[in-house]
N, C-alpha and C positions, 0 to 999 in steps of 0.2 A: 214702157218703163225706161227711163234714161239710164245712162251709164252711172251717173251719180247715185240714183236710186238703187241700182243693182249693187253697187259697192256698199251702200249703207245697209241694205237688207242683209247682205252676206256678213258684214261686220257684226251686226246685231245678233244674227243667228249663231255665229261662231261663239260670241261671248255668252249667250244664253246656254248653248250646248256645253261649253266648258264648265260653267257654273253649276249646271245640273249634274254633270258627271262627277264633279268634285265632291258631291254629297256622298257618293259611294266609295271614294278613295281616301279622303282625309277625315279624321275622326270628328273634330269640333269645328274647325275652320270651314271644312267642306259642307257641313250642315248649314252654316250661316250663308255660305255662297249659294247653296241650292235654294234657300229661302228667298233670295233676291234674284233668282233666275229670270223672272219677268221684267226686271228693271231695264236691261239693255234694249229689249224690243220696244218697251214703252217710251224710253228716252228718245229712241230713233223715230218713233211714229208720232209722238206728241207735237202738235203745232203744224203738222204738214197736212196736205190734202189727202182725203181718203185714208184717214188714220187707221180705221179698223182693217181695211184691206191690206195696208202695209204691214200691220201687226200679224195678220193671218199668214201672209207670205213668209215673213221672217220665222214664224212658229213652224211652218211646214218644213222650211229649210233646216231649222234647228233640230227637228225630229229626225230628219234624214241623217244629219251629222251625228246625232246621238246613236243611231243604229250602227253607223260605221265605227264610232268611237268605242262602243260597248263590246264590239267583237262580232265575228261572223257567225257565231253559234246562235242558238235560240235566245240568248240573253240580249243580243242587240235589238231585235224587233220588239222584245218585251219592254226594254228600257225606253225605246222610242214611243211605244204605245202608252206607257205610264206617263211619260212627259206630255203627250198630246191630251190625254183625258184629265190631267191635273193642272200643271203649271201652264201648259200651252193654251188650254181652253180658258183658264182664268185670265191669261194675258189678253186674249182676244176680247173677252167680255169687258175687261177694264178699259181697253182701248176704245171699244164701241161706246161705252158709257161716258168716258172722258170727252169723246167727240160730241156727245149730246149734252155736255155740261151738267151732268148729274152731281149731286152732293156726294161727299166722300162716304157718308153713312150708307147711302143707297148703293154705291159701288161695292163697298165691302160686303154688304148683305147679299146682293145678287151674285157677286163673284164667288162668295163662299158657298151659297146654295147650289149654284151650277157645278162647282168643283166637287162638292160632296155627292151630288146626285150622279154625276158622271163616274166618279170613282167607285161609288157603291154599285152602280150598274155593271161596271167592268169587273169588279170583284165577284159579284154574284154570277156573272157569265162564266168566270173562270172556275169557280168552285161548285156551282150548280144550285145551291140553296142557302138560305140564311143559317140553317143548322150546321151545314158543312163549313160555312164561313166562321161561325162561332167556335166550332171545334178546331179549326186551323189557327185561329187567334189564340185559343187556350193553349194549344201545343207550342206555339211560338213564345208565349209568355212564360210557360214553364221552362222551356229551353233557355230563355234569357235569364231566368232566375238561377238555373243551374250553372250557367256560365259565370254569373256574378259570384256565386258561392265559391266556385273553383278559383276565380281570380283572388278573392279575399284569402283563401287558404294558401295560395301561392305566395302572397306577401306576408304570411304569418298571422293572419287575423282569422278568428273563428266567427263565422257568421251563419251558423246553422239556424234554419227556420223550420219550426215544426210543420208537419204536413197540414194540420188544420189551419194554421196561419197562412200557409202558402195558398190553400184553397180559398180562403177568405179574400186575400189580396187579389188573386186572379179573378174571382167572381166580381169583386168591386170594380176592378179595372175594366172588365167586359161590360158591366152596366154603364160605366162612364165613357166607354169608347166613342159613342156618337158625339157626346159633348166635347170630348178632348179633340176629336177630329174637326168639329165645327170651330172651336176656338183656335186651333192651329191654322185652319184655312183663313179665318178672319184676321189673325195676326199677320199671316203672309201677305194678304191683300193690303192691309193697312200700312205695313212697313214699306212695301213697294210703292204705294202712293206717296208716302212721305218722302222717300228717297227721290222719286221722280219730281216731286214738287220742288225739292232743293236743286236738283240737277238742271231743271229746265227754267230756272230763274223765276220761280213762283208763277204768277199769273201772266208773265210776259209772253210765254209760248202757249199756255193753256187757253188764254183769253178770258178766264174768269177766276174768281177766288175759290179755290178748292178747300183750303184750310184757313179759317179765320182765326180769331183769338181763341185757341183751345182752352185757355184758362177760364173762359166763360161758357164752355160747351156744357150742355145738359141734355138729358134724355127727354123725349115727349112725355107729358104727364100721364097719358093713357097707358104707358108701359107698366106702371105700377100694378095695374089690374092683372096683367099677364103674370107678373111675379107672384101676386097673391093666389091666383088660380093654380099656378104650378106648385106653390107651397102646400096648398090643401091637397093637391093631387098626390103628394108623397104618401098620404095615408090611405090611398085607395087599396083595397085588399087584393086586387088583381095585379099580379106581378108585372105583366107587360105594360099596363097603364101606369103603374107607379114608376117603372123604369123610364118611360117617356117623360113623365112629370119631373123626375130627378134630373134628366139631361136638360130639359127646358129650364129648370130652376138654376142649374149651374151656369148655363149660357147667359141667362138674364142677370144673375148675380155678377158675372164678369162685366157686363155692360155698366152696372151701377158701381162696380169697382173703378171703372174708367172715369165715371163722374166724380167719384171720391178723389181720384188722382188730379182731376181738373180743379177741384176745390183746393187741394194742396198747392198746386201750381199757382193758383190765384193769390194765395196768401204768401207764398214764396216771393212772388213779384211785388206784392205790397210791402213786404219787409226787406226787399232788396237783398235777399239771401245770396251768398256767393254760389257760383255754379258747382263747385266741388262739394259743398255742403248739401246742395239739392240732390246731386247724384248719389251721395252716400245715403241720404234719407230714402230716396226712391229704391235703392238696392236693398236696404234693410226691410223696407215695406214689402218688397217682392218675395223675400225669402222667409219672412216671419208670418206664419199663418194667423196669429192673433191680430197682428197689425193689418193684415189683408182683410180679415173679417171686420175690423173696426172701420177701415177706410170704405169698405162696401156699405156698412151701415150708415156712414156719413152721407154717401151718395144716395141712399134710399130716403133718408130723413130730410135731405135737402129740398124735397118736394114741398114739405110743410114749413121747415125752419128758414129756408132760403139763406144759406150761410153767406153767400156773396152779394146779397141784396140786389139781385138782377131783376126781380119783378117790380113793377110800379106799385106804389102803395094803393090799397083798395079805397074806394069811396067811403066805405063804412068806417075804415080806420081814420080817414081825414075828418069825417063828421064827429067821431068820438073824441078826436083831439080838440075840437072846439069847446068841449065841456070840461077839459082837464086844465 
């Protein structure tokens, strides 16, 4: 490794470590910085020889810096380990797949699965069993709700929640925890890829087109059957199987929501809508559940209606047109 490579590795590792540690120090900005912790390493490694090896070296150095930055107590090694099995591992996986010129959908899927599997294995190793993990999550959720109620009382608002409602909220959150974790991991991977795509001059350093025209993006047609199976699985009387079906349904619905957003972007481009208006509509869509459900439904029915007219007309339709 040359001196330039050593300096680049150290610089990327320091930036990644600072962004990861910011998540535990700053309330909102820190969380956004932690979300983009893989970006400095990927920007450094992309377009250079032995991309995955460079990323792995920077990740290892960043983990060591996190151990030092988090403190000499047991918190330091724990923070370094958490980084390695989550953001660090995802960074190396994304770098390796970018090196092999994989599509962004494949990179997001594989990085999310690897990150979730490693994180779940680490949590189970710490607590001992799935039941203990569920109990720990339940305790943390109840403690968070208690803190929220105390905060509202401190500012003069009454936000008392009946015990039955609290139990329902906690149980629903626990059932959706795998789906929420999967969507969080996928969002992290996608955002980092998009930032890297911008920072590295698009395909100039990558050597291939990672993101094409996203306004024309669509899911594979066979995915609708997975959504249908997951939907019917919600009615399985076995609690464990219905929970798995629920999490799968939420994840697939999120994918079709993205297709609905792509359809919106397509017509925004056709209408030449100003950027500010687009951002406002996207924001309202993200925070309004009814609009989210509507956009998701548009993404699902695009398979048959083809709102953007991306599919070539069928031979049957052309033959029918001869008689009209």
